[in-house]
C-alpha positions in Angstrom: 10.7 -11.8 37.2 14.1 -13.1 38.7 16.3 -14.9 36.5 16.4 -17.3 39.2 12.6 -18.2 39.5 12.6 -18.6 35.4 15.5 -20.9 35.6 12.9 -23.2 38.3 10.0 -22.8 36.6 11.8 -24.0 33.6 13.7 -26.7 35.6 9.7 -28.0 36.8 8.0 -27.5 33.4 10.7 -29.4 31.7 10.3 -32.4 34.3 6.3 -32.1 34.1 6.3 -32.3 30.4 8.8 -35.2 30.0 6.3 -37.2 32.7 3.9 -36.2 30.2 1.8 -34.5 32.6 1.4 -31.2 30.4 -1.8 -30.1 31.9 -0.1 -29.8 35.2 2.6 -27.5 33.2 0.2 -25.8 31.9 -1.5 -25.4 35.5 1.9 -23.5 37.1 2.5 -22.1 33.5 -1.2 -19.7 33.7 -0.4 -18.5 36.7 2.0 -16.5 35.8 2.1 -13.1 33.5 2.3 -13.4 29.8 6.5 -11.8 29.7 7.1 -14.5 32.1 5.7 -17.8 30.3 7.2 -16.4 27.3 10.9 -16.5 29.1 10.2 -20.1 30.0 8.6 -21.5 26.6 12.2 -19.8 25.1 14.4 -22.1 27.3 12.4 -25.0 25.5 12.9 -27.4 22.1 10.3 -25.2 19.3 8.1 -29.0 19.7 7.6 -28.7 23.1 7.2 -24.9 23.0 4.2 -25.1 20.9 2.7 -27.8 22.7 2.8 -25.8 25.7 1.7 -22.4 23.8 -0.9 -24.6 22.6 -3.1 -24.9 25.6 -3.3 -21.7 26.6 -6.8 -20.0 24.8 -6.5 -18.3 21.4 -6.3 -14.2 22.9 -4.0 -15.4 25.4 -1.6 -17.4 23.4 -1.0 -14.4 20.9 -0.4 -12.0 23.4 2.4 -14.9 24.7 3.4 -15.2 21.2 4.1 -11.4 21.2 6.4 -11.3 23.8 8.5 -13.9 22.5 12.3 -13.7 20.9 11.7 -12.9 17.1 13.4 -16.4 17.0 11.5 -18.6 18.8 8.5 -16.9 18.0 9.0 -17.9 14.1 10.3 -21.7 15.2 7.4 -22.2 16.9 5.4 -20.2 14.1 6.5 -22.8 11.3 4.7 -25.2 13.4 1.6 -24.1 13.0 -1.1 -25.3 10.2 -3.1 -22.4 8.9 -5.8 -22.2 10.9 -3.6 -21.6 14.2 -1.3 -18.8 12.1 -4.5 -16.9 11.3 -5.8 -17.1 14.6 -2.5 -16.4 16.4 -2.6 -13.2 14.0 -6.5 -12.1 14.6 -5.2 -11.7 18.1 -2.0 -9.7 17.8 -1.8 -6.1 18.3 -1.7 -4.6 15.2 2.3 -2.8 14.8 3.2 -6.1 16.4 1.8 -8.4 14.0 2.7 -6.3 11.3 6.5 -6.7 12.8 6.1 -10.4 12.0 4.5 -10.9 8.9 7.6 -8.4 7.6 10.0 -11.5 9.4 8.1 -14.0 7.1 9.1 -15.2 4.0 6.9 -13.7 0.5 5.0 -17.3 0.7 4.4 -17.7 4.2 2.9 -14.2 3.8 0.6 -15.5 1.3 -0.1 -18.2 3.0 -1.1 -16.6 5.6 -3.2 -13.9 4.1 -5.6 -15.8 2.2 -7.5 -16.8 5.8 -7.4 -13.7 6.9 -10.5 -10.9 5.9 -10.4 -8.3 3.6 -9.7 -5.2 6.0 -7.1 -7.4 8.3 -5.4 -8.3 5.5 -5.0 -4.6 4.3 -3.7 -3.7 7.4 -1.4 -5.9 8.1 0.2 -4.7 4.0 -0.4 -0.8 5.3 1.7 -0.8 8.7 4.3 -3.7 7.3 5.5 -1.0 4.1 6.8 1.8 6.7 10.6 1.8 6.5 12.1 0.6 9.6 12.8 3.3 11.8 10.1 5.6 11.1 7.0 6.4 12.9 4.7 4.5 10.6 6.7 1.6 11.5 5.7 1.3 15.0 2.3 3.5 14.8 -1.1 0.7 15.4 -3.7 1.0 13.7 -6.2 -0.1 17.0 -8.2 3.5 18.1 -10.8 5.2 18.2 -11.5 8.0 15.7 -15.0 9.7 15.1 -16.0 12.2 12.7 -16.8 15.8 14.3 -20.1 15.9 13.1 -22.2 12.6 15.4 -23.2 13.7 19.6 -21.7 13.0 22.2 -24.2 10.2 22.9 -23.6 8.5 19.2 -20.0 8.6 20.2 -20.7 6.8 23.3 -21.7 4.1 21.7 -19.9 3.8 19.0 -17.2 3.6 21.7 -19.0 0.9 23.3 -19.1 -1.4 19.9 -15.6 -0.4 19.3 -13.7 -0.6 22.2 -13.2 -4.2 21.8 -10.6 -3.8 19.0 -9.1 -0.2 20.5 -5.4 -0.2 22.4 -6.6 2.8 23.6 -9.6 3.9 24.8 -9.3 6.6 27.2 -8.5 9.4 24.2 -10.9 9.8 21.2 -9.4 11.2 18.1 -11.8 13.4 16.1 -11.6 13.5 12.2 -13.0 15.2 9.8 -14.7 14.1 6.2 -11.8 13.9 4.7 -9.9 12.1 7.5 -7.7 14.9 9.2 -7.5 15.1 12.9 -8.8 18.2 14.5 -9.1 17.4 17.9 -9.0 14.7 21.0 -11.2 14.1 23.4 -10.9 11.8 26.8 -13.5 9.6 27.7 -14.0 11.8 31.1 -14.7 14.9 29.1 -17.3 12.7 27.0 -18.5 11.1 30.5 -19.1 14.7 31.5 -20.7 16.2 28.1 -23.9 17.0 27.5 -25.2 14.5 25.2 -26.9 16.5 23.1 -23.1 18.8 22.4 -21.0 17.9 18.7 -17.7 17.0 18.9 -17.1 19.5 17.3 -17.8 22.0 19.8 -15.9 20.8 22.6 -13.2 18.9 21.0 -9.8 20.2 22.1 -7.4 21.5 19.2 -4.5 22.0 20.7 -3.2 18.4 19.9 0.4 17.2 19.5 1.3 15.0 17.0 3.9 13.4 15.2 4.5 12.7 10.7 4.6 9.6 9.9 8.1 9.8 8.4 9.3 10.8 11.7 11.9 9.0 13.5 10.7 6.7 16.3 13.4 8.5 18.7 11.1 11.8 18.1 7.8 9.7 19.2 9.1 8.2 22.1 10.1 11.9 23.7 7.3 13.3 22.8 4.8 10.8 24.8 7.8 11.4 27.6 7.5 14.7 27.7 4.0 15.2 27.9 3.4 12.0 29.4 0.7 11.2 27.0 -0.9 6.6 26.7 -0.7 7.9 23.0 0.3 10.0 20.0 -1.8 10.6 17.3 0.3 10.2 13.7 -0.1 12.1 11.0 0.5 12.4 6.9 1.9 15.4 5.4 -2.1 16.4 4.6 -3.0 16.2 8.3 -4.7 12.9 8.2 -4.7 10.3 11.1 -3.2 7.3 9.8 -2.5 6.2 13.1 -1.2 5.9 17.0 2.2 5.2 18.7 1.2 3.8 22.3 3.1 4.6 25.6 4.6 0.8 25.7 5.9 1.1 21.8 7.9 4.1 22.8 9.5 2.8 26.1 9.9 -0.2 23.7 12.2 2.4 21.1 13.7 4.4 23.8 15.1 0.9 25.8 16.4 0.4 22.4 18.3 3.5 22.0 
């Protein structure tokens, strides 16, 4: 959305909130794309932005928050109680919430982690532990990786069960018992394969990947070169640790 339109919407929203017409202001904002809502909210004092943000349903609230400038996001976050903060984190993309977690104080981290499940705590700690500018710092753990001894029928059942928590479902990563990446399959390939076929027998083994300690720019270049939706991230033992998505690679390219 153009800057002049953002300014116009901000002015109108300001007028509505000043008149205590919060629902009318919300009706205006909810027609916008998430990045545009974030841009509008950034123009308000944190108390007003916080109240407008809380009018959105939780999942949308998390997406809007992720698009906000770090300073504006932090100001709003500090107005939230623990249950609101936990719900916000639960709805955010895994890599985005790890980045935000790294900007919190140690006390804020502990207060937040108490409300999360053990699995979510470990996921955030792991993703937040990688050095800045490395591939690990931008990868996400929200992908689908399945054992190579599954049949196509079993795989499709697992995809249906796990799809809601994955950022990418069009590409499935195939691993062995030790978690090492053996190959990939697209959703199209799965749908056209015999239901009794084992993944290890039909997977594509020529896989382009990147090491977790590599510079982020390498992942961005590989994704651009091969026009990938995502790139698998491996450790030195070839174990699959995460993926870098096209969107995150684009963000890296724009920062260079």
